[in-house]
Structures are given as structure tokens and as C-alpha cells.
N, CA, C and O atoms as a GROMACS GRO file, in nm:
protein
  232
    1MET      N    1  12.338  10.878 -10.366
    1MET     CA    2  12.443  10.840 -10.327
    1MET      C    3  12.521  10.759 -10.438
    1MET      O    4  12.468  10.724 -10.544
    2GLY      N    5  12.655  10.731 -10.405
    2GLY     CA    6  12.762  10.662 -10.487
    2GLY      C    7  12.742  10.518 -10.497
    2GLY      O    8  12.634  10.470 -10.462
    3LYS      N    9  12.841  10.438 -10.545
    3LYS     CA   10  12.844  10.312 -10.563
    3LYS      C   11  12.845  10.233 -10.418
    3LYS      O   12  12.795  10.120 -10.411
    4ASN      N   13  12.893  10.284 -10.326
    4ASN     CA   14  12.901  10.227 -10.219
    4ASN      C   15  12.837  10.332 -10.097
    4ASN      O   16  12.910  10.397 -10.022
    5SER      N   17  12.706  10.335 -10.092
    5SER     CA   18  12.630  10.416 -10.018
    5SER      C   19  12.645  10.389  -9.860
    5SER      O   20  12.618  10.476  -9.777
    6PHE      N   21  12.686  10.273  -9.830
    6PHE     CA   22  12.678  10.232  -9.705
    6PHE      C   23  12.808  10.290  -9.640
    6PHE      O   24  12.798  10.343  -9.529
    7LEU      N   25  12.946  10.283  -9.713
    7LEU     CA   26  13.056  10.319  -9.698
    7LEU      C   27  13.030  10.477  -9.670
    7LEU      O   28  13.080  10.529  -9.571
    8GLU      N   29  12.950  10.550  -9.759
    8GLU     CA   30  12.932  10.705  -9.741
    8GLU      C   31  12.864  10.734  -9.616
    8GLU      O   32  12.892  10.833  -9.549
    9GLU      N   33  12.777  10.648  -9.584
    9GLU     CA   34  12.692  10.678  -9.470
    9GLU      C   35  12.782  10.653  -9.336
    9GLU      O   36  12.783  10.746  -9.256
   10VAL      N   37  12.839  10.563  -9.312
   10VAL     CA   38  12.939  10.544  -9.210
   10VAL      C   39  13.039  10.641  -9.208
   10VAL      O   40  13.063  10.689  -9.097
   11SER      N   41  13.103  10.682  -9.302
   11SER     CA   42  13.196  10.806  -9.314
   11SER      C   43  13.134  10.910  -9.272
   11SER      O   44  13.193  10.976  -9.187
   12SER      N   45  13.012  10.953  -9.312
   12SER     CA   46  12.936  11.070  -9.298
   12SER      C   47  12.911  11.066  -9.141
   12SER      O   48  12.971  11.152  -9.075
   13ARG      N   49  12.837  10.983  -9.081
   13ARG     CA   50  12.825  10.976  -8.951
   13ARG      C   51  12.926  10.954  -8.850
   13ARG      O   52  12.917  10.998  -8.735
   14SER      N   53  13.029  10.882  -8.898
   14SER     CA   54  13.138  10.919  -8.789
   14SER      C   55  13.231  11.003  -8.802
   14SER      O   56  13.319  11.003  -8.716
   15GLY      N   57  13.238  11.094  -8.912
   15GLY     CA   58  13.337  11.183  -8.949
   15GLY      C   59  13.478  11.134  -8.975
   15GLY      O   60  13.575  11.207  -8.956
   16GLN      N   61  13.488  11.006  -9.019
   16GLN     CA   62  13.606  10.933  -9.051
   16GLN      C   63  13.600  10.901  -9.210
   16GLN      O   64  13.496  10.878  -9.273
   17SER      N   65  13.725  10.906  -9.258
   17SER     CA   66  13.737  10.850  -9.377
   17SER      C   67  13.791  10.701  -9.380
   17SER      O   68  13.903  10.689  -9.331
   18PHE      N   69  13.735  10.594  -9.426
   18PHE     CA   70  13.777  10.461  -9.426
   18PHE      C   71  13.866  10.433  -9.559
   18PHE      O   72  13.912  10.321  -9.580
   19ASN      N   73  13.880  10.516  -9.625
   19ASN     CA   74  13.965  10.490  -9.747
   19ASN      C   75  14.101  10.468  -9.718
   19ASN      O   76  14.168  10.395  -9.792
   20GLY      N   77  14.152  10.528  -9.611
   20GLY     CA   78  14.302  10.531  -9.583
   20GLY      C   79  14.350  10.388  -9.517
   20GLY      O   80  14.470  10.370  -9.497
   21CYS      N   81  14.266  10.299  -9.488
   21CYS     CA   82  14.288  10.179  -9.402
   21CYS      C   83  14.356  10.086  -9.518
   21CYS      O   84  14.305  10.066  -9.628
   22TYR      N   85  14.474  10.038  -9.474
   22TYR     CA   86  14.537   9.944  -9.570
   22TYR      C   87  14.556   9.806  -9.512
   22TYR      O   88  14.631   9.724  -9.566
   23GLN      N   89  14.484   9.778  -9.395
   23GLN     CA   90  14.466   9.639  -9.324
   23GLN      C   91  14.601   9.610  -9.266
   23GLN      O   92  14.648   9.501  -9.296
   24CYS      N   93  14.675   9.689  -9.185
   24CYS     CA   94  14.793   9.673  -9.114
   24CYS      C   95  14.762   9.600  -9.010
   24CYS      O   96  14.850   9.530  -8.961
   25LEU      N   97  14.637   9.601  -8.959
   25LEU     CA   98  14.604   9.521  -8.813
   25LEU      C   99  14.616   9.590  -8.677
   25LEU      O  100  14.575   9.544  -8.571
   26SER      N  101  14.678   9.707  -8.697
   26SER     CA  102  14.735   9.801  -8.571
   26SER      C  103  14.600   9.824  -8.502
   26SER      O  104  14.607   9.818  -8.380
   27CYS      N  105  14.490   9.848  -8.548
   27CYS     CA  106  14.374   9.884  -8.490
   27CYS      C  107  14.343   9.771  -8.384
   27CYS      O  108  14.325   9.803  -8.266
   28GLY      N  109  14.337   9.622  -8.430
   28GLY     CA  110  14.302   9.527  -8.341
   28GLY      C  111  14.413   9.487  -8.236
   28GLY      O  112  14.385   9.429  -8.131
   29GLY      N  113  14.542   9.524  -8.273
   29GLY     CA  114  14.635   9.482  -8.183
   29GLY      C  115  14.602   9.556  -8.056
   29GLY      O  116  14.622   9.490  -7.954
   30GLY      N  117  14.561   9.663  -8.042
   30GLY     CA  118  14.558   9.753  -7.938
   30GLY      C  119  14.444   9.745  -7.864
   30GLY      O  120  14.443   9.795  -7.752
   31CYS      N  121  14.332   9.683  -7.916
   31CYS     CA  122  14.193   9.667  -7.886
   31CYS      C  123  14.187   9.593  -7.761
   31CYS      O  124  14.241   9.482  -7.754
   32PRO      N  125  14.126   9.644  -7.660
   32PRO     CA  126  14.138   9.577  -7.532
   32PRO      C  127  14.000   9.459  -7.511
   32PRO      O  128  13.991   9.386  -7.413
   33VAL      N  129  13.907   9.461  -7.618
   33VAL     CA  130  13.789   9.388  -7.644
   33VAL      C  131  13.792   9.290  -7.748
   33VAL      O  132  13.698   9.213  -7.767
   34VAL      N  133  13.906   9.288  -7.822
   34VAL     CA  134  13.895   9.217  -7.955
   34VAL      C  135  13.860   9.061  -7.932
   34VAL      O  136  13.789   8.996  -8.008
   35GLU      N  137  13.927   9.007  -7.805
   35GLU     CA  138  13.868   8.868  -7.773
   35GLU      C  139  13.711   8.842  -7.768
   35GLU      O  140  13.666   8.729  -7.788
   36ALA      N  141  13.641   8.933  -7.744
   36ALA     CA  142  13.507   8.935  -7.746
   36ALA      C  143  13.419   8.953  -7.852
   36ALA      O  144  13.297   8.934  -7.847
   37MET      N  145  13.491   8.994  -7.956
   37MET     CA  146  13.411   9.046  -8.098
   37MET      C  147  13.419   8.940  -8.174
   37MET      O  148  13.515   8.864  -8.177
   38ASP      N  149  13.298   8.930  -8.253
   38ASP     CA  150  13.292   8.824  -8.356
   38ASP      C  151  13.375   8.864  -8.478
   38ASP      O  152  13.419   8.775  -8.551
   39TYR      N  153  13.394   8.970  -8.499
   39TYR     CA  154  13.489   9.043  -8.606
   39TYR      C  155  13.602   9.133  -8.556
   39TYR      O  156  13.574   9.217  -8.471
   40ASN      N  157  13.731   9.122  -8.603
   40ASN     CA  158  13.810   9.219  -8.548
   40ASN      C  159  13.790   9.357  -8.611
   40ASN      O  160  13.716   9.369  -8.708
   41PRO      N  161  13.854   9.465  -8.556
   41PRO     CA  162  13.820   9.591  -8.605
   41PRO      C  163  13.868   9.610  -8.754
   41PRO      O  164  13.806   9.682  -8.832
   42ASN      N  165  13.968   9.550  -8.786
   42ASN     CA  166  14.007   9.560  -8.927
   42ASN      C  167  13.904   9.477  -9.032
   42ASN      O  168  13.887   9.517  -9.147
   43GLN      N  169  13.849   9.377  -8.988
   43GLN     CA  170  13.750   9.307  -9.069
   43GLN      C  171  13.608   9.353  -9.078
   43GLN      O  172  13.521   9.307  -9.152
   44ILE      N  173  13.600   9.460  -8.984
   44ILE     CA  174  13.459   9.556  -8.987
   44ILE      C  175  13.494   9.658  -9.079
   44ILE      O  176  13.407   9.692  -9.159
   45ILE      N  177  13.606   9.713  -9.083
   45ILE     CA  178  13.655   9.815  -9.164
   45ILE      C  179  13.635   9.780  -9.301
   45ILE      O  180  13.568   9.851  -9.375
   46ARG      N  181  13.704   9.650  -9.348
   46ARG     CA  182  13.692   9.578  -9.474
   46ARG      C  183  13.549   9.564  -9.521
   46ARG      O  184  13.516   9.595  -9.635
   47MET      N  185  13.463   9.515  -9.430
   47MET     CA  186  13.343   9.483  -9.474
   47MET      C  187  13.249   9.633  -9.489
   47MET      O  188  13.162   9.640  -9.576
   48VAL      N  189  13.272   9.731  -9.410
   48VAL     CA  190  13.222   9.862  -9.446
   48VAL      C  191  13.275   9.925  -9.597
   48VAL      O  192  13.209  10.000  -9.670
   49GLN      N  193  13.390   9.883  -9.618
   49GLN     CA  194  13.453   9.934  -9.757
   49GLN      C  195  13.383   9.847  -9.874
   49GLN      O  196  13.383   9.888  -9.990
   50ARG      N  197  13.336   9.750  -9.844
   50ARG     CA  198  13.290   9.643  -9.931
   50ARG      C  199  13.128   9.648  -9.946
   50ARG      O  200  13.060   9.581 -10.025
   51GLY      N  201  13.082   9.746  -9.850
   51GLY     CA  202  12.952   9.756  -9.871
   51GLY      C  203  12.861   9.649  -9.809
   51GLY      O  204  12.752   9.635  -9.865
   52MET      N  205  12.887   9.574  -9.707
   52MET     CA  206  12.822   9.466  -9.640
   52MET      C  207  12.748   9.495  -9.516
   52MET      O  208  12.763   9.440  -9.406
   53ARG      N  209  12.670   9.587  -9.548
   53ARG     CA  210  12.565   9.654  -9.450
   53ARG      C  211  12.526   9.562  -9.361
   53ARG      O  212  12.560   9.574  -9.243
   54GLN      N  213  12.443   9.446  -9.407
   54GLN     CA  214  12.379   9.350  -9.320
   54GLN      C  215  12.477   9.280  -9.244
   54GLN      O  216  12.443   9.257  -9.129
   55GLU      N  217  12.583   9.242  -9.276
   55GLU     CA  218  12.680   9.154  -9.206
   55GLU      C  219  12.737   9.249  -9.078
   55GLU      O  220  12.755   9.208  -8.963
   56VAL      N  221  12.760   9.391  -9.127
   56VAL     CA  222  12.822   9.462  -9.008
   56VAL      C  223  12.714   9.506  -8.903
   56VAL      O  224  12.761   9.532  -8.792
   57LEU      N  225  12.578   9.518  -8.918
   57LEU     CA  226  12.490   9.553  -8.855
   57LEU      C  227  12.429   9.450  -8.778
   57LEU      O  228  12.358   9.479  -8.681
   58SER      N  229  12.453   9.315  -8.816
   58SER     CA  230  12.387   9.222  -8.750
   58SER      C  231  12.490   9.143  -8.649
   58SER      O  232  12.449   9.052  -8.577
   0.00000   0.00000   0.00000
């Protein structure tokens, strides 16, 4: 695997590319459960992009 194996793993399992996210925050704006989340959707995406496996999965 490459430099960020966690990003590659998440992309592979989800079938989605996370490289196009530019942190516009629109994913969290329409999320009905964002108030109950520890991290907003855009924060999760950024953590995946940065390879923060432990933080995302805990």
C-alpha cells in the first residue's frame, strides 16, 4: 500500500474517492444526526485523508 494506507482502505471498501473533498462543509449541513456526532462529516473525511485511523475508528 502507499503512503496513506488507511485512505486507500477506506476508499476501496466504500467505493468512494475522498480526494475531491475540499472542505466546503455541505455534507454536514444536511446531516440530520450531526448534533449527536463527536466529529462532523467533514472532520471525519479530513481525518481519513490524514491517515488518522485510530481517531476515526475509536
